[in-house]
N, C-alpha and C positions, 0 to 999 in steps of 0.2 A: 724286722720280722723276716719271714720266708720270702716275701716278695722282693725285698732288697737283695738278698743273696741270689735269688733266681735271676734277677736282672743282670747282676754282675757276672754270674756264671755263663749266661747266654751270650754275652759279648765275646767271651773266650772260646766257647765250645759248642754253641748251638749247631745242630745237624745241618749240613750243607747239601745242596743239590736235591732238595726234596720238594721244591716249589711251594714252600710254606714259610711265612714269616720272614725271618732274617737268617743270615749265614754267619756262624761264628768265625773268628779269625784264625783259629787253629783247630786241627782235628786231634785234640788231646783230652785225656781224662781229667776230670776235676774232682779233687778230694774236698768235699764240703765239711767244714768244721763249725758246727752250730754252738756258739758260746752263750747264747741266751734265747729265751722264747719271748720275743717282742719286748717292748718297753726300753728302758735305758740300758746301756752296756757299761759295765764297770771295768776298771783296770784289772781287777782280779779275774773277771771273765776272760779278758784278752790273754792274760798270763796262762790261765788253765788251757785255753785253746792252743796257744803256742807250745806249751809243754806236751800236749797230746800229739801234735804234729811232729815235734822233735823226737818223741819216742817212736813214732811210726817210721821216721827216717832212720833212726838207729837200728830198727828192726829189719831194715833192708828195703823199705818202700822207696821207689825212685821219685823223689820230689825235686823238681827243677827250680821252681820259684813259688812265692806266696804273695797273696794280695790281701791288703788290710784296708777296710773301709771306715773304721772308726778312729776318732782322734781323742787324745788324752793330754792333760797338762803336766803329767809326771814322766820323768825319764826312766821309771822303773821297768817299762816294757822293753827298753833297749837291750838289757842283758839277755833276754830270750831271743831277740832278733840277732844279736851277735853270735849266740851259740848256733843258730841255724846257718848263719853265714860261714861259720867255721866248718860246716859240713858241705859247703859249696852251694848252698841254697840261697838264692837272691830274693830279697823281699821288696815289694813295691807297695806304697801306701798313699792313700789320698791325703792331700795336705789340708783339707778342710774347706768349708764354704763360707768363711767369715771375712773374705777380702773386702766386703762392702762396709764392714764395721770398724770401729776404732781399735779393736783387738786384733786387727788383721796381721800385725807383725809379730804377735806372740808365738813362741815355739809350741808346736803341737806334735805329739808323739803317737805312733812310731815314725812318722815321716821325718822328724827332726833327728832321729838316731843316725849316727855316722855310717852304719852298715846298711841303711835302708834308702831306697830310691823314692824320694817324694814326688808325687805326680799332681800337677794342676790340670785344669780343664780349659780347652779351647773351643771356639765356636766353629760353625760351618765355614765362616769367612776367614779362618786361620788367624783369629785374634784371640787374645786371652779373655776367657769368660770373666765377666765383671765380679763375680762372687768368689773367684779363686783366691785362696790364701796367698799372700804375696811373698812369703818366706818359705824356706825349706823345699823349694821346687828344683828338682833335678831334671825332670822331663815334663812336658805338657802334651796332652793327648785329647782327642775329641771327647767332650763331656757335656755339651749343651744341646739339648733336644736330640739325643741319640735314641735309637729304638733297640729294644731287646725283648726277650721273653718276660712275661709278667703273669701274675696270678689275678685273674678277673674275679668279679663277684661270684660267690658260690663255689670258689675253689678251682674253677676251670682255668686251664692255661690259655694265654692269649699273647698279644704283642702290643707294645705301646711305647711312647716316648718318655724320657727321663733326663734330668739335668743334675750334675753334681760331680765333684772330684772323685766320688766313689765309683762313678761310671766311666771316668777317664783312666783311672789306675789300671783296670784290667786290659785296656788297650796297650799300655806300655808293657805290661807283663806278657801279653800275647806276642808283641814284636820281639821281645827278648827270647821267648820260647822258640820262635821261628828261626832266629839267627843262631841260637845255641844248637839247634838241630844240625846245622851245617858245620859250625866250628867246634862243637863239643867241648867248649871251655867257657864257663860262666864269665870269667874276667875278660876274656877276649870279646865275648858277645856284648858285655856292658861297654867296653871301650869302643866297639863299632857303633853302638847306639849314640854314645857321646860325640864321637867324631863326625857322625853323619847328621846329627840333629841340626835343625835350622832355627835361627832366632825369629820369633814372631813378636809383633808389636803388642805391647801391653803396658799398663801403668805400673810403675815402681816394682820390680824392674822388668825389662823384657824377658821373655821366657824362651827356652829351647824346646822344639817339638820335632 
């Protein structure tokens, strides 16, 4: 629902230096693409959202990267992600919160797509969060008990904690945005992230953060 997207967006671009709540990691504009109104999200919803963003990029909108918080069992969503990458737009996606289940090794998309950077969650102690999906992880970022903007009861905005790979993925995207501002080359920015990432301890396998 709206609360989930609000939380994710807050981690990237919440207003800074206003003595309120949290500070976002970047001072950048967020293009929100609502693909459903609450309830479950289908692959068709994801594809329609990616198509709309792709059309905006073709029309000249400067999109640097995208963040995906939902996971699917089909690779159909990879085609859309590949098209975005062809425009120089780098996608980051949550790998899922099923690491504590027997299905933890199954491929989940779009994180499993070759052109997408899968992101797992870490704890405040720099360890892999126990529920992080164990496969398709390119980067790991804080995602356990992190705070962001949320929608309180009655629709008012507030602040609160949340856990999940959905809330880790925007951290990785934000780091990419900051590096790309300096180097102005998405591939170089990604390489810098990979080369400077550190291995953190976690069950099967260790992850890079």
